[in-house]
C-alpha positions in Angstrom: 0.0 0.0 0.0 1.3 3.4 -1.0 1.9 6.0 1.7 -0.3 9.1 1.5 1.6 12.3 0.8 2.7 14.4 3.8 3.5 18.0 4.2 7.2 18.8 4.5 8.6 19.0 8.0 7.9 22.5 9.5 5.1 23.3 7.0 2.5 23.3 9.8 4.2 25.9 11.9 1.4 28.5 11.5 -1.5 26.1 11.0 -4.3 25.2 13.4 -5.9 21.8 13.8 -9.7 21.5 13.2 -12.0 18.6 14.1 -15.3 18.5 12.3 -17.7 15.6 11.8 -18.4 15.2 8.1 -20.2 12.4 6.1 -18.2 9.4 4.8 -19.1 10.6 1.3 -17.5 14.1 1.9 -14.4 12.5 3.4 -14.1 10.2 0.4 -14.3 13.2 -2.0 -11.6 15.0 0.0 -9.3 11.9 -0.1 -9.9 11.4 -3.9 -9.3 15.0 -4.8 -6.2 15.2 -2.5 -4.8 12.0 -4.0 -5.3 13.3 -7.6 -3.5 16.6 -6.5 -0.7 14.5 -4.9 -1.1 16.1 -1.5 -2.3 15.0 1.9 -6.0 15.3 2.8 -5.1 18.2 5.2 -3.3 20.1 2.4 -6.1 19.2 0.0 -8.7 20.7 2.4 -6.5 23.8 2.8 -6.3 24.2 -0.9 -10.0 23.7 -1.5 -10.9 26.3 1.1 -8.3 28.9 0.2 -9.3 28.7 -3.5 -13.1 28.7 -2.9 -14.8 31.3 -5.0 -17.0 33.5 -2.9 -19.6 36.3 -3.7 -19.6 39.8 -2.3 -21.3 38.5 0.9 -18.5 36.0 1.5 -20.7 33.0 0.6 -19.6 30.3 -1.8 -20.9 31.0 -5.4 -22.9 27.8 -5.3 -24.7 28.6 -2.0 -27.9 30.0 -3.6 -28.1 26.8 -5.8 -28.0 24.2 -3.0 -30.7 23.9 -0.4 -29.1 24.6 2.9 -30.5 23.1 6.1 -29.7 23.4 9.7 -30.4 19.7 10.0 -27.3 17.9 8.9 -27.2 14.4 7.5 -24.1 13.9 9.6 -24.9 11.9 12.8 -24.8 14.1 15.9 -22.5 13.0 18.7 -24.3 12.0 21.9 
């Protein structure tokens, strides 16, 4: 099994760790995109978020095209 890419030593000096519950499907998309980019999932998420196109209100351009709900399909921790 091939090792997943890692950031170079010291590259995380100014980074913060986040911990969010996401669906298995979203995680799989992140892994697939990151693998195709040749970067770690952490670096892939960083790239996705820093290159996200946003409108003048700061929302993603697709936000008005996708029904947004406060009820998430991600299971809530008990």
